N, CA, C and O atoms as CSV, one atom per row, in Angstrom:
chain,resi,resn,atom,element,x,y,z
A,1,UNK,N,N,9.475,25.358,28.428
A,1,UNK,CA,C,10.361,24.321,28.929
A,1,UNK,C,C,10.377,23.079,28.115
A,1,UNK,O,O,9.312,22.492,27.922
A,2,UNK,N,N,11.508,22.616,27.611
A,2,UNK,CA,C,11.588,21.472,26.818
A,2,UNK,C,C,11.204,20.098,27.504
A,2,UNK,O,O,11.608,19.878,28.646
A,3,UNK,N,N,10.462,19.207,26.856
A,3,UNK,CA,C,10.248,17.942,27.470
A,3,UNK,C,C,11.470,17.124,27.434
A,3,UNK,O,O,12.307,17.277,26.545
A,4,UNK,N,N,11.600,16.224,28.417
A,4,UNK,CA,C,12.769,15.416,28.571
A,4,UNK,C,C,12.749,14.319,27.512
A,4,UNK,O,O,13.818,13.976,27.008
A,5,UNK,N,N,11.632,13.760,27.150
A,5,UNK,CA,C,11.634,12.770,26.140
A,5,UNK,C,C,10.373,12.922,25.203
A,5,UNK,O,O,9.376,13.454,25.692
A,6,UNK,N,N,10.345,12.512,23.947
A,6,UNK,CA,C,9.338,12.644,23.074
A,6,UNK,C,C,8.133,11.752,23.584
A,6,UNK,O,O,8.350,10.762,24.283
A,7,UNK,N,N,6.879,12.128,23.216
A,7,UNK,CA,C,5.755,11.426,23.564
A,7,UNK,C,C,5.734,10.127,22.702
A,7,UNK,O,O,5.969,10.175,21.494
A,8,UNK,N,N,5.449,8.968,23.350
A,8,UNK,CA,C,5.394,7.728,22.600
A,8,UNK,C,C,4.085,7.280,22.152
A,8,UNK,O,O,3.984,6.289,21.429
A,9,UNK,N,N,3.082,7.948,22.538
A,9,UNK,CA,C,1.693,7.682,22.085
A,9,UNK,C,C,0.897,8.928,22.035
A,9,UNK,O,O,1.105,9.894,22.769
A,10,UNK,N,N,-0.153,8.850,21.007
A,10,UNK,CA,C,-0.962,9.988,20.819
A,10,UNK,C,C,-2.377,9.454,20.726
A,10,UNK,O,O,-2.637,8.558,19.923
A,11,UNK,N,N,-3.355,10.006,21.571
A,11,UNK,CA,C,-4.694,9.507,21.583
A,11,UNK,C,C,-5.619,10.662,20.876
A,11,UNK,O,O,-5.761,11.769,21.394
A,12,UNK,N,N,-6.179,10.320,19.746
A,12,UNK,CA,C,-7.036,11.174,19.018
A,12,UNK,C,C,-8.422,10.876,19.351
A,12,UNK,O,O,-8.730,10.096,20.252
A,13,UNK,N,N,-9.294,11.526,18.588
A,13,UNK,CA,C,-10.810,11.346,18.762
A,13,UNK,C,C,-11.227,9.948,18.295
A,13,UNK,O,O,-12.226,9.378,18.735
A,14,UNK,N,N,-10.376,9.415,17.351
A,14,UNK,CA,C,-10.848,8.111,16.713
A,14,UNK,C,C,-9.802,7.037,17.002
A,14,UNK,O,O,-10.192,5.890,17.221
A,15,UNK,N,N,-8.510,7.326,17.018
A,15,UNK,CA,C,-7.488,6.284,17.067
A,15,UNK,C,C,-6.478,6.719,18.123
A,15,UNK,O,O,-6.374,7.884,18.509
A,16,UNK,N,N,-5.750,5.708,18.557
A,16,UNK,CA,C,-4.482,5.824,19.376
A,16,UNK,C,C,-3.355,5.447,18.582
A,16,UNK,O,O,-3.401,4.372,17.985
A,17,UNK,N,N,-2.285,6.232,18.488
A,17,UNK,CA,C,-1.142,5.943,17.710
A,17,UNK,C,C,0.003,5.650,18.755
A,17,UNK,O,O,0.201,6.435,19.682
A,18,UNK,N,N,0.663,4.639,18.608
A,18,UNK,CA,C,1.788,4.299,19.598
A,18,UNK,C,C,3.040,3.997,18.731
A,18,UNK,O,O,3.005,3.282,17.730
A,19,UNK,N,N,4.100,4.583,19.190
A,19,UNK,CA,C,5.413,4.366,18.546
A,19,UNK,C,C,5.972,2.888,19.116
A,19,UNK,O,O,5.976,2.630,20.319
A,20,UNK,N,N,6.375,2.089,18.235
A,20,UNK,CA,C,6.949,0.870,18.654
A,20,UNK,C,C,8.377,1.145,19.130
A,20,UNK,O,O,8.921,2.212,18.846
A,21,UNK,N,N,8.990,0.207,19.846
A,21,UNK,CA,C,10.297,0.282,20.348
A,21,UNK,C,C,11.294,0.750,19.133
A,21,UNK,O,O,11.281,0.094,18.092
A,22,UNK,N,N,12.050,1.745,19.251
A,22,UNK,CA,C,12.989,2.184,18.364
A,22,UNK,C,C,12.446,3.209,17.387
A,22,UNK,O,O,13.236,3.879,16.723
A,23,UNK,N,N,11.124,3.364,17.266
A,23,UNK,CA,C,10.610,4.332,16.365
A,23,UNK,C,C,10.799,5.783,16.797
A,23,UNK,O,O,10.792,6.672,15.945
A,24,UNK,N,N,10.962,6.045,18.056
A,24,UNK,CA,C,11.214,7.470,18.530
A,24,UNK,C,C,12.607,7.914,18.146
A,24,UNK,O,O,12.878,9.114,18.187
A,25,UNK,N,N,13.466,7.058,17.793
A,25,UNK,CA,C,14.853,7.422,17.464
A,25,UNK,C,C,14.903,8.488,16.388
A,25,UNK,O,O,15.820,9.308,16.446
A,26,UNK,N,N,14.009,8.559,15.412
A,26,UNK,CA,C,14.144,9.595,14.395
A,26,UNK,C,C,13.764,10.918,15.073
A,26,UNK,O,O,14.371,11.926,14.712
A,27,UNK,N,N,12.867,11.008,15.971
A,27,UNK,CA,C,12.471,12.144,16.740
A,27,UNK,C,C,13.706,12.621,17.556
A,27,UNK,O,O,14.019,13.810,17.626
A,28,UNK,N,N,14.339,11.687,18.125
A,28,UNK,CA,C,15.533,12.051,18.867
A,28,UNK,C,C,16.682,12.674,17.949
A,28,UNK,O,O,17.413,13.593,18.320
A,29,UNK,N,N,16.738,12.086,16.772
A,29,UNK,CA,C,17.724,12.649,15.785
A,29,UNK,C,C,17.277,14.104,15.456
A,29,UNK,O,O,18.110,15.010,15.432
A,30,UNK,N,N,16.046,14.309,15.219
A,30,UNK,CA,C,15.552,15.762,14.877
A,30,UNK,C,C,15.907,16.659,16.135
A,30,UNK,O,O,16.394,17.771,15.929
A,31,UNK,N,N,15.700,16.255,17.326
A,31,UNK,CA,C,16.023,16.999,18.449
A,31,UNK,C,C,17.587,17.302,18.459
A,31,UNK,O,O,17.975,18.434,18.751
A,32,UNK,N,N,18.431,16.344,18.156
A,32,UNK,CA,C,19.830,16.617,18.133
A,32,UNK,C,C,20.222,17.556,17.061
A,32,UNK,O,O,21.150,18.340,17.256
A,33,UNK,N,N,19.565,17.531,15.919
A,33,UNK,CA,C,19.770,18.467,14.736
A,33,UNK,C,C,19.441,19.852,15.247
A,33,UNK,O,O,20.239,20.782,15.137
A,34,UNK,N,N,18.207,19.974,15.828
A,34,UNK,CA,C,17.747,21.298,16.251
A,34,UNK,C,C,18.616,21.916,17.451
A,34,UNK,O,O,18.740,23.130,17.614
A,35,UNK,N,N,19.137,21.049,18.179
A,35,UNK,CA,C,20.074,21.504,19.231
A,35,UNK,C,C,21.483,21.866,18.854
A,35,UNK,O,O,22.282,22.410,19.616
A,36,UNK,N,N,21.738,21.483,17.492
A,36,UNK,CA,C,23.059,21.904,16.902
A,36,UNK,C,C,24.085,20.843,17.243
A,36,UNK,O,O,25.269,21.088,17.009
A,37,UNK,N,N,23.732,19.693,17.772
A,37,UNK,CA,C,24.619,18.595,18.175
A,37,UNK,C,C,25.160,17.900,16.856
A,37,UNK,O,O,24.512,17.854,15.810
A,38,UNK,N,N,26.383,17.382,17.027
A,38,UNK,CA,C,27.047,16.759,15.952
A,38,UNK,C,C,26.254,15.556,15.452
A,38,UNK,O,O,25.804,14.734,16.250
A,39,UNK,N,N,26.084,15.450,14.150
A,39,UNK,CA,C,25.358,14.304,13.544
A,39,UNK,C,C,26.403,13.426,12.738
A,39,UNK,O,O,27.250,13.936,12.005
A,40,UNK,N,N,26.283,12.178,12.919
A,40,UNK,CA,C,27.162,11.284,12.224
A,40,UNK,C,C,26.827,11.102,10.653
A,40,UNK,O,O,25.661,11.184,10.268
A,41,UNK,N,N,27.807,10.872,9.833
A,41,UNK,CA,C,27.502,10.704,8.406
A,41,UNK,C,C,26.717,9.530,8.164
A,41,UNK,O,O,26.075,9.447,7.117
A,42,UNK,N,N,26.699,8.568,9.060
A,42,UNK,CA,C,25.912,7.339,8.940
A,42,UNK,C,C,24.420,7.676,9.101
A,42,UNK,O,O,23.547,7.228,8.359
A,43,UNK,N,N,24.207,8.503,10.134
A,43,UNK,CA,C,22.823,8.792,10.418
A,43,UNK,C,C,22.219,10.040,9.741
A,43,UNK,O,O,21.010,10.270,9.760
A,44,UNK,N,N,23.178,10.871,9.111
A,44,UNK,CA,C,22.779,12.140,8.563
A,44,UNK,C,C,23.527,12.376,7.310
A,44,UNK,O,O,24.186,13.402,7.137
A,45,UNK,N,N,23.421,11.363,6.375
A,45,UNK,CA,C,24.266,11.537,5.127
A,45,UNK,C,C,23.757,12.554,4.138
A,45,UNK,O,O,22.573,12.890,4.161
A,46,UNK,N,N,24.634,13.067,3.248
A,46,UNK,CA,C,24.070,13.863,2.137
A,46,UNK,C,C,23.610,12.848,1.187
A,46,UNK,O,O,24.238,11.818,0.943
A,47,UNK,N,N,22.447,13.188,0.642
A,47,UNK,CA,C,21.694,12.174,-0.195
A,47,UNK,C,C,21.650,12.572,-1.658
A,47,UNK,O,O,21.857,11.719,-2.521
A,48,UNK,N,N,21.387,13.849,-1.974
A,48,UNK,CA,C,21.232,14.193,-3.347
A,48,UNK,C,C,21.399,15.750,-3.554
A,48,UNK,O,O,21.745,16.487,-2.631
A,49,UNK,N,N,21.140,16.176,-4.777
A,49,UNK,CA,C,21.383,17.557,-5.130
A,49,UNK,C,C,20.061,18.253,-4.991
A,49,UNK,O,O,19.015,17.674,-5.285
A,50,UNK,N,N,20.092,19.525,-4.535
A,50,UNK,CA,C,18.993,20.412,-4.555
A,50,UNK,C,C,19.086,21.101,-5.985
A,50,UNK,O,O,20.103,21.063,-6.677
A,51,UNK,N,N,17.909,21.733,-6.345
A,51,UNK,CA,C,17.944,22.516,-7.594
A,51,UNK,C,C,18.853,23.695,-7.447
A,51,UNK,O,O,19.060,24.271,-6.378
A,52,UNK,N,N,19.414,24.031,-8.676
A,52,UNK,CA,C,20.333,25.142,-8.651
A,52,UNK,C,C,19.605,26.452,-8.792
A,52,UNK,O,O,18.584,26.507,-9.478
A,53,UNK,N,N,20.062,27.462,-8.201
A,53,UNK,CA,C,19.572,28.770,-8.437
A,53,UNK,C,C,20.115,29.329,-9.643
A,53,UNK,O,O,21.178,28.871,-10.064
A,54,UNK,N,N,19.487,30.328,-10.303
A,54,UNK,CA,C,19.992,30.935,-11.515
A,54,UNK,C,C,21.417,31.440,-11.275
A,54,UNK,O,O,21.668,32.145,-10.297
A,55,UNK,N,N,22.284,31.109,-12.099
A,55,UNK,CA,C,23.653,31.523,-12.076
A,55,UNK,C,C,24.536,30.689,-11.108
A,55,UNK,O,O,25.741,30.914,-10.996
A,56,UNK,N,N,23.878,29.699,-10.400
A,56,UNK,CA,C,24.753,28.864,-9.425
A,56,UNK,C,C,25.484,27.883,-10.234
A,56,UNK,O,O,24.951,27.307,-11.182
A,57,UNK,N,N,26.667,27.690,-9.883
A,57,UNK,CA,C,27.567,26.687,-10.616
A,57,UNK,C,C,27.346,25.252,-10.098
A,57,UNK,O,O,27.134,24.334,-10.890
A,58,UNK,N,N,27.396,25.064,-8.770
A,58,UNK,CA,C,27.383,23.732,-8.228
A,58,UNK,C,C,26.199,23.603,-7.347
A,58,UNK,O,O,25.939,24.487,-6.531
A,59,UNK,N,N,25.400,22.437,-7.489
A,59,UNK,CA,C,24.259,22.210,-6.739
A,59,UNK,C,C,24.562,22.010,-5.292
A,59,UNK,O,O,25.571,21.381,-4.975
A,60,UNK,N,N,23.744,22.509,-4.377
A,60,UNK,CA,C,23.901,22.197,-2.963
A,60,UNK,C,C,23.293,20.922,-2.691
A,60,UNK,O,O,22.548,20.402,-3.522
A,61,UNK,N,N,23.562,20.371,-1.563
A,61,UNK,CA,C,23.033,19.057,-1.154
A,61,UNK,C,C,21.890,19.013,-0.176
A,61,UNK,O,O,21.816,19.878,0.697
A,62,UNK,N,N,21.013,18.072,-0.270
A,62,UNK,CA,C,20.051,17.734,0.788
A,62,UNK,C,C,20.510,16.462,1.671
A,62,UNK,O,O,21.233,15.585,1.199
A,63,UNK,N,N,20.079,16.445,2.846
A,63,UNK,CA,C,20.556,15.231,3.687
A,63,UNK,C,C,19.390,14.356,4.027
A,63,UNK,O,O,18.238,14.696,3.758
A,64,UNK,N,N,19.687,13.243,4.612
A,64,UNK,CA,C,18.684,12.320,5.088
A,64,UNK,C,C,18.894,12.107,6.598
A,64,UNK,O,O,20.011,11.867,7.057
A,65,UNK,N,N,17.828,12.199,7.327
A,65,UNK,CA,C,17.772,11.752,8.757
A,65,UNK,C,C,17.480,10.241,8.568
A,65,UNK,O,O,16.389,9.853,8.149
A,66,UNK,N,N,18.469,9.422,8.885
A,66,UNK,CA,C,18.439,7.960,8.542
A,66,UNK,C,C,18.220,7.104,9.812
A,66,UNK,O,O,19.055,7.112,10.717
A,67,UNK,N,N,17.195,6.435,9.864
A,67,UNK,CA,C,16.965,5.471,10.984
A,67,UNK,C,C,16.291,4.351,10.281
A,67,UNK,O,O,15.100,4.436,9.980
A,68,UNK,N,N,17.029,3.275,10.001
A,68,UNK,CA,C,16.485,2.093,9.151
A,68,UNK,C,C,15.246,1.688,9.835
A,68,UNK,O,O,15.227,1.564,11.060
A,69,UNK,N,N,14.173,1.470,9.073
A,69,UNK,CA,C,14.003,1.689,7.608
A,69,UNK,C,C,13.444,3.040,7.142
A,69,UNK,O,O,12.957,3.134,6.016
A,70,UNK,N,N,13.499,4.085,7.973
A,70,UNK,CA,C,12.834,5.333,7.664
A,70,UNK,C,C,14.013,6.287,7.318
A,70,UNK,O,O,15.103,6.257,7.891
A,71,UNK,N,N,13.662,7.153,6.293
A,71,UNK,CA,C,14.476,8.337,5.961
A,71,UNK,C,C,13.657,9.459,5.936
A,71,UNK,O,O,12.516,9.399,5.476
A,72,UNK,N,N,14.191,10.590,6.442
A,72,UNK,CA,C,13.581,11.846,6.416
A,72,UNK,C,C,14.456,12.730,5.649
A,72,UNK,O,O,15.608,12.906,6.044
A,73,UNK,N,N,13.984,13.359,4.493
A,73,UNK,CA,C,14.845,14.113,3.601
A,73,UNK,C,C,14.701,15.589,4.036
A,73,UNK,O,O,13.593,16.084,4.239
A,74,UNK,N,N,15.864,16.283,4.174
A,74,UNK,CA,C,15.773,17.690,4.589
A,74,UNK,C,C,16.880,18.510,4.068
A,74,UNK,O,O,17.845,17.947,3.551
A,75,UNK,N,N,16.819,19.811,4.162
A,75,UNK,CA,C,17.865,20.757,3.761
A,75,UNK,C,C,17.900,21.894,4.750
A,75,UNK,O,O,16.952,22.246,5.451
A,76,UNK,N,N,19.137,22.443,4.724
A,76,UNK,CA,C,19.339,23.651,5.561
A,76,UNK,C,C,18.890,24.946,4.715
A,76,UNK,O,O,19.463,25.183,3.651
A,77,UNK,N,N,17.987,25.680,5.132
A,77,UNK,CA,C,17.474,26.765,4.351
A,77,UNK,C,C,18.507,27.921,4.033
A,77,UNK,O,O,19.364,28.201,4.871
A,78,UNK,N,N,18.441,28.497,3.000
A,78,UNK,CA,C,19.317,29.704,2.747
A,78,UNK,C,C,18.494,30.985,2.953
A,78,UNK,O,O,19.038,32.078,3.105
A,79,UNK,N,N,17.239,30.822,2.952
A,79,UNK,CA,C,16.325,32.072,3.143
A,79,UNK,C,C,15.776,32.218,4.526
A,79,UNK,O,O,15.339,33.303,4.909
A,80,UNK,N,N,15.787,31.148,5.289
A,80,UNK,CA,C,15.317,31.232,6.639
A,80,UNK,C,C,16.409,30.802,7.610
A,80,UNK,O,O,16.759,29.628,7.735
A,81,UNK,N,N,16.911,31.796,8.272
A,81,UNK,CA,C,18.128,31.651,9.053
A,81,UNK,C,C,17.896,30.436,10.087
A,81,UNK,O,O,16.830,30.257,10.677
A,82,UNK,N,N,19.060,29.614,10.228
A,82,UNK,CA,C,19.171,28.591,11.147
A,82,UNK,C,C,17.883,27.564,11.101
A,82,UNK,O,O,17.426,27.050,12.122
A,83,UNK,N,N,17.429,27.365,9.950
A,83,UNK,CA,C,16.196,26.477,9.772
A,83,UNK,C,C,16.429,25.336,8.832
A,83,UNK,O,O,16.872,25.548,7.703
A,84,UNK,N,N,16.143,24.118,9.264
A,84,UNK,CA,C,16.070,22.976,8.418
A,84,UNK,C,C,14.591,22.708,8.073
A,84,UNK,O,O,13.716,22.819,8.931
A,85,UNK,N,N,14.329,22.352,6.790
A,85,UNK,CA,C,13.019,21.978,6.351
A,85,UNK,C,C,13.089,20.509,6.164
A,85,UNK,O,O,14.034,20.090,5.497
A,86,UNK,N,N,12.235,19.660,6.650
A,86,UNK,CA,C,12.091,18.253,6.412
A,86,UNK,C,C,11.028,18.191,5.252
A,86,UNK,O,O,9.877,18.586,5.440
A,87,UNK,N,N,11.421,17.718,4.135
A,87,UNK,CA,C,10.628,17.588,2.894
A,87,UNK,C,C,9.535,16.484,3.102
A,87,UNK,O,O,8.341,16.763,2.991
A,88,UNK,N,N,9.966,15.249,3.399
A,88,UNK,CA,C,9.085,14.133,3.661
A,88,UNK,C,C,9.881,12.932,4.210
A,88,UNK,O,O,11.108,12.927,4.303
A,89,UNK,N,N,9.096,11.945,4.553
A,89,UNK,CA,C,9.684,10.680,5.091
A,89,UNK,C,C,9.318,9.574,4.140
A,89,UNK,O,O,8.251,9.582,3.526
A,90,UNK,N,N,10.187,8.654,4.030
A,90,UNK,CA,C,9.866,7.357,3.272
A,90,UNK,C,C,10.210,6.143,4.061
A,90,UNK,O,O,11.048,6.173,4.961
A,91,UNK,N,N,9.592,5.135,3.733
A,91,UNK,CA,C,9.921,3.849,4.232
A,91,UNK,C,C,10.903,3.310,3.210
A,91,UNK,O,O,10.496,3.100,2.067
A,92,UNK,N,N,12.151,3.074,3.531
A,92,UNK,CA,C,13.182,2.747,2.535
A,92,UNK,C,C,13.865,1.410,2.855
A,92,UNK,O,O,14.686,1.310,3.768
A,93,UNK,N,N,13.488,0.365,2.055
A,93,UNK,CA,C,14.106,-0.938,2.322
A,93,UNK,C,C,14.942,-1.233,1.046
A,93,UNK,O,O,15.001,-2.373,0.586
A,94,UNK,N,N,15.573,-0.198,0.499
A,94,UNK,CA,C,16.383,-0.237,-0.694
A,94,UNK,C,C,17.519,0.796,-0.486
A,94,UNK,O,O,17.447,1.686,0.361
A,95,UNK,N,N,18.567,0.617,-1.314
A,95,UNK,CA,C,19.807,1.427,-1.104
A,95,UNK,C,C,19.724,2.753,-1.803
A,95,UNK,O,O,19.983,3.801,-1.210
A,96,UNK,N,N,19.357,2.706,-3.088
A,96,UNK,CA,C,19.464,3.828,-3.981
A,96,UNK,C,C,18.473,4.973,-3.673
A,96,UNK,O,O,17.355,4.734,-3.215
A,97,UNK,N,N,18.910,6.227,-3.937
A,97,UNK,CA,C,17.952,7.278,-3.795
A,97,UNK,C,C,17.005,7.312,-5.017
A,97,UNK,O,O,17.510,7.315,-6.139
A,98,UNK,N,N,15.733,7.336,-4.874
A,98,UNK,CA,C,14.822,7.335,-5.964
A,98,UNK,C,C,14.637,8.720,-6.551
A,98,UNK,O,O,14.570,9.712,-5.826
A,99,UNK,N,N,14.562,8.774,-7.777
A,99,UNK,CA,C,14.338,10.091,-8.553
A,99,UNK,C,C,13.116,10.736,-7.953
A,99,UNK,O,O,13.102,11.946,-7.727
A,100,UNK,N,N,12.065,9.935,-7.684
A,100,UNK,CA,C,10.824,10.477,-7.162
A,100,UNK,C,C,11.076,11.321,-5.879
A,100,UNK,O,O,10.453,12.360,-5.660
A,101,UNK,N,N,12.047,10.804,-5.026
A,101,UNK,CA,C,12.288,11.486,-3.728
A,101,UNK,C,C,13.114,12.772,-4.022
A,101,UNK,O,O,12.915,13.832,-3.429
A,102,UNK,N,N,14.018,12.601,-4.945
A,102,UNK,CA,C,14.769,13.917,-5.326
A,102,UNK,C,C,13.841,14.958,-5.887
A,102,UNK,O,O,13.995,16.151,-5.625
A,103,UNK,N,N,12.858,14.499,-6.677
A,103,UNK,CA,C,11.968,15.460,-7.326
A,103,UNK,C,C,11.033,16.100,-6.249
A,103,UNK,O,O,10.698,17.280,-6.353
A,104,UNK,N,N,10.623,15.327,-5.233
A,104,UNK,CA,C,9.787,15.815,-4.183
A,104,UNK,C,C,10.520,16.839,-3.377
A,104,UNK,O,O,9.988,17.914,-3.101
A,105,UNK,N,N,11.816,16.508,-2.969
A,105,UNK,CA,C,12.600,17.498,-2.257
A,105,UNK,C,C,12.759,18.687,-3.056
A,105,UNK,O,O,12.665,19.794,-2.526
A,106,UNK,N,N,12.998,18.548,-4.328
A,106,UNK,CA,C,13.189,19.735,-5.232
A,106,UNK,C,C,11.966,20.591,-5.294
A,106,UNK,O,O,12.043,21.819,-5.261
A,107,UNK,N,N,10.905,19.979,-5.380
A,107,UNK,CA,C,9.584,20.839,-5.439
A,107,UNK,C,C,9.279,21.457,-4.171
A,107,UNK,O,O,8.745,22.566,-4.179
A,108,UNK,N,N,9.566,20.851,-3.027
A,108,UNK,CA,C,9.370,21.440,-1.759
A,108,UNK,C,C,10.443,22.651,-1.590
A,108,UNK,O,O,10.126,23.741,-1.114
A,109,UNK,N,N,11.690,22.342,-2.017
A,109,UNK,CA,C,12.711,23.444,-1.959
A,109,UNK,C,C,12.257,24.595,-2.696
A,109,UNK,O,O,12.197,25.691,-2.139
A,110,UNK,N,N,11.906,24.427,-3.995
A,110,UNK,CA,C,11.468,25.545,-4.868
A,110,UNK,C,C,10.246,26.305,-4.204
A,110,UNK,O,O,10.269,27.535,-4.157
A,111,UNK,N,N,9.246,25.632,-3.724
A,111,UNK,CA,C,8.134,26.321,-3.100
A,111,UNK,C,C,8.436,27.081,-1.877
A,111,UNK,O,O,7.820,28.113,-1.610
A,112,UNK,N,N,9.403,26.584,-1.096
A,112,UNK,CA,C,9.821,27.382,0.075
A,112,UNK,C,C,10.860,28.424,-0.172
A,112,UNK,O,O,10.673,29.599,0.146
A,113,UNK,N,N,11.990,27.983,-0.757
A,113,UNK,CA,C,13.167,28.843,-0.948
A,113,UNK,C,C,12.943,29.906,-2.078
A,113,UNK,O,O,13.376,31.054,-1.976
A,114,UNK,N,N,12.257,29.464,-3.133
A,114,UNK,CA,C,12.069,30.443,-4.275
A,114,UNK,C,C,10.761,31.209,-4.175
A,114,UNK,O,O,10.702,32.411,-4.434
A,115,UNK,N,N,9.643,30.437,-3.766
A,115,UNK,CA,C,8.304,31.084,-3.759
A,115,UNK,C,C,7.891,31.591,-2.432
A,115,UNK,O,O,6.863,32.264,-2.363
A,116,UNK,N,N,8.596,31.334,-1.354
A,116,UNK,CA,C,8.234,31.920,-0.041
A,116,UNK,C,C,7.124,31.188,0.714
A,116,UNK,O,O,6.736,31.621,1.799
A,117,UNK,N,N,6.622,30.120,0.181
A,117,UNK,CA,C,5.616,29.233,0.900
A,117,UNK,C,C,6.221,28.357,1.886
A,117,UNK,O,O,6.785,27.331,1.507
A,118,UNK,N,N,6.154,28.685,3.194
A,118,UNK,CA,C,6.954,28.016,4.163
A,118,UNK,C,C,6.322,26.655,4.648
A,118,UNK,O,O,6.889,26.032,5.546
A,119,UNK,N,N,5.315,26.242,4.152
A,119,UNK,CA,C,4.777,24.876,4.470
A,119,UNK,C,C,4.625,24.058,3.285
A,119,UNK,O,O,4.193,22.909,3.380
């Protein structure tokens, strides 16, 4: 059974981690995505190009789960049915997509989509 709301704090053996007000909104966006609910272009924009497969003419895009100042870069898998993979999160207080983020998404995409390593 699905929880009604995400957990706002986690108590580990050494630390307690608490989400500040507004921080859980990215988790709520992930839940909306997983449930197939409509995502706005503002909160789920296409961010950059994925690597091309051999013989592919046009690059497919990856998206960002956007909740200022956090971005979670992700793509819809071609090899794992109905699966989005979140590559990584960044604190983003700038507008442009950094090449390092595109490279990291690309490396994760190759590892998962081409090499079959799902994590």
